[in-house]
C-alpha positions as CSV (number, residue, x, y, z in Angstrom):
1,M,0.0,0.0,0.0
2,N,1.1,3.6,-0.7
3,P,2.7,4.9,2.6
4,I,0.9,8.2,2.4
5,L,-2.5,6.5,1.9
6,D,-1.6,4.2,4.8
7,I,-1.0,7.2,7.1
8,I,-4.3,8.8,6.0
9,I,-6.3,5.6,6.7
10,R,-4.6,5.0,10.0
11,S,-5.0,8.6,11.2
12,A,-8.7,8.6,10.2
13,A,-9.3,5.4,12.1
14,V,-7.6,6.7,15.2
15,Y,-9.6,10.0,15.0
16,F,-12.9,8.1,14.9
17,F,-11.8,5.7,17.6
18,M,-11.0,8.6,19.9
19,M,-14.3,10.4,19.1
20,I,-16.3,7.2,19.9
21,A,-14.2,6.5,23.1
22,L,-14.7,10.1,24.4
23,R,-18.4,9.9,23.6
24,L,-18.8,6.5,25.4
25,T,-17.0,7.8,28.5
26,G,-19.4,10.7,28.7
27,K,-17.0,13.5,28.2
28,K,-18.6,16.3,26.2
29,Q,-15.8,18.9,26.1
30,L,-12.3,19.4,27.3
31,S,-13.6,21.7,30.1
32,Q,-15.1,18.5,31.7
33,L,-11.7,16.7,31.9
34,N,-10.0,16.4,35.2
35,T,-6.3,15.8,35.8
36,T,-6.5,12.1,35.4
37,D,-8.5,12.5,32.1
38,V,-5.8,14.9,30.7
39,I,-3.0,12.4,31.7
40,L,-5.0,9.6,30.0
41,I,-5.3,11.6,26.8
42,L,-1.6,12.5,26.8
43,L,-0.7,8.8,27.2
44,I,-3.2,7.8,24.6
45,S,-1.8,10.3,22.1
46,N,1.6,8.7,22.6
47,A,0.2,5.2,22.3
48,V,-1.7,5.9,19.1
49,Q,1.1,7.8,17.4
50,N,2.6,4.6,16.0
51,A,-0.9,3.4,15.0
52,M,-1.3,6.6,12.8
53,V,2.1,6.7,11.2
54,G,3.3,3.1,11.4
55,N,7.1,2.9,10.9
56,N,7.1,6.3,9.2
57,T,8.7,8.7,11.7
58,S,9.5,11.3,9.1
59,L,8.4,14.9,9.3
60,L,6.2,14.4,6.3
61,G,4.5,11.4,8.0
62,G,3.7,13.5,11.1
63,V,2.5,16.5,9.0
64,I,0.2,14.2,6.9
65,A,-1.2,12.5,10.1
66,A,-1.9,15.9,11.7
67,S,-3.4,17.3,8.5
68,V,-5.8,14.4,8.2
69,L,-6.9,15.0,11.8
70,F,-7.5,18.7,11.1
71,I,-9.3,18.0,7.8
72,I,-11.6,15.3,9.4
73,N,-12.4,17.7,12.3
74,F,-13.1,20.6,9.8
75,I,-15.4,18.4,7.7
76,L,-17.3,17.0,10.7
77,R,-17.9,20.5,12.0
78,K,-19.3,21.6,8.6
79,L,-21.5,18.5,8.4
80,M,-22.8,19.0,11.9
81,Y,-23.7,22.6,11.1
82,K,-25.4,21.6,7.8
83,Y,-27.1,18.5,9.1
84,Q,-28.5,19.2,12.6
85,K,-29.4,15.5,13.2
86,L,-25.7,14.6,12.8
87,G,-24.8,17.3,15.3
88,E,-27.4,16.1,17.8
89,F,-26.0,12.6,17.4
90,L,-22.4,13.5,17.9
91,Q,-22.9,16.2,20.5
92,E,-25.0,15.7,23.6
93,K,-27.8,18.1,24.6
94,P,-27.6,20.5,27.6
95,E,-28.6,18.8,30.8
96,I,-30.7,20.4,33.7
97,L,-28.8,20.0,36.9
98,I,-30.9,22.1,39.3
99,H,-34.5,23.3,38.7
100,D,-36.1,25.7,41.2
101,G,-33.5,24.8,43.9
102,K,-34.0,21.0,43.5
103,L,-30.9,19.0,42.4
104,D,-31.3,16.3,39.9
105,F,-29.1,13.7,41.6
106,K,-29.7,11.1,38.8
107,I,-28.3,13.5,36.1
108,L,-25.5,14.7,38.4
109,S,-24.5,11.1,39.0
110,K,-24.7,10.2,35.3
111,L,-22.5,13.1,34.4
112,D,-20.1,12.6,37.3
113,I,-20.5,16.1,38.5
114,T,-19.6,16.5,42.1
115,S,-21.3,18.8,44.6
116,N,-17.9,20.7,44.8
117,E,-18.0,21.4,41.0
118,L,-21.6,22.5,41.2
119,K,-20.9,24.8,44.2
120,E,-17.9,26.3,42.4
121,A,-20.1,27.1,39.4
122,M,-22.6,28.7,41.7
123,R,-20.0,30.8,43.4
124,E,-18.8,32.0,40.0
125,H,-22.3,33.2,39.4
126,G,-22.7,34.8,42.8
127,V,-25.0,32.2,44.2
128,E,-24.5,30.8,47.7
129,N,-27.2,28.2,48.2
130,F,-28.9,25.6,46.0
131,D,-32.3,27.0,46.9
132,Q,-31.4,30.3,45.2
133,V,-30.8,28.5,41.9
134,K,-33.7,28.8,39.5
135,L,-31.9,26.8,36.8
136,A,-28.5,25.3,36.5
137,M,-27.5,23.6,33.2
138,L,-24.5,21.7,31.9
139,E,-24.1,23.3,28.5
140,V,-22.9,21.5,25.4
141,D,-19.5,23.3,25.8
142,G,-19.0,21.7,29.2
143,N,-19.7,24.8,31.2
144,I,-22.3,25.1,33.9
145,S,-24.7,28.0,33.5
146,I,-26.5,29.2,36.6
147,I,-29.6,31.4,36.7
148,S,-30.8,32.5,40.1
149,G,-34.1,34.0,41.1
150,E,-32.4,37.0,42.6
151,T,-29.6,37.8,40.1
152,S,-29.7,37.8,36.3
153,L,-27.0,36.1,34.4
154,R,-25.8,39.5,33.0
155,Q,-25.4,40.9,36.6
156,S,-23.6,37.8,37.7
157,H,-21.0,38.1,34.9
158,H,-20.7,41.8,35.7
159,K,-20.0,41.0,39.4
160,R,-17.2,38.5,38.3
161,K,-15.6,41.2,36.2
162,I,-15.6,43.7,39.1
163,H,-14.0,41.1,41.4
164,K,-11.3,40.4,38.9
165,T,-10.6,44.1,38.5
166,L,-10.4,44.6,42.3
167,G,-8.2,41.5,42.6
168,N,-5.7,43.1,40.2
169,L,-5.5,46.3,42.2
170,N,-4.3,44.5,45.3
């Protein structure tokens, strides 16, 4: 087989394997990865390097493998934008974590979101107690959005900017 075609096929196979593996482990975005997840991904990247380029350790082989990964990613993004069903299949939907102060423990457990992570997101939005939360959602980008009954989201973001500015003055 042509060595370049071999690298292209291998790289594509590894890309789709990694996409499926991340989907099966329930990770939506990099923002949900913890330290052990990042270490795992770094080790996996080293483990699959040879699977992508085989015995070809040349600069050209590495550039071809990286190019294939970028091209596949670009094409998938365009297809997900054009075909909404494909996007829905490949990307999960936002999940409601708290509604009117009531935590959805089943969803939190399914998503492996700890109470500490939820409390951190609440503090970032200026909310102290769960009962103050009107709606908390895990967004598709992996961030947790908080809407409280007392503070609008815009005001919450404004408060965070003020705190950062004050922190820089000290």
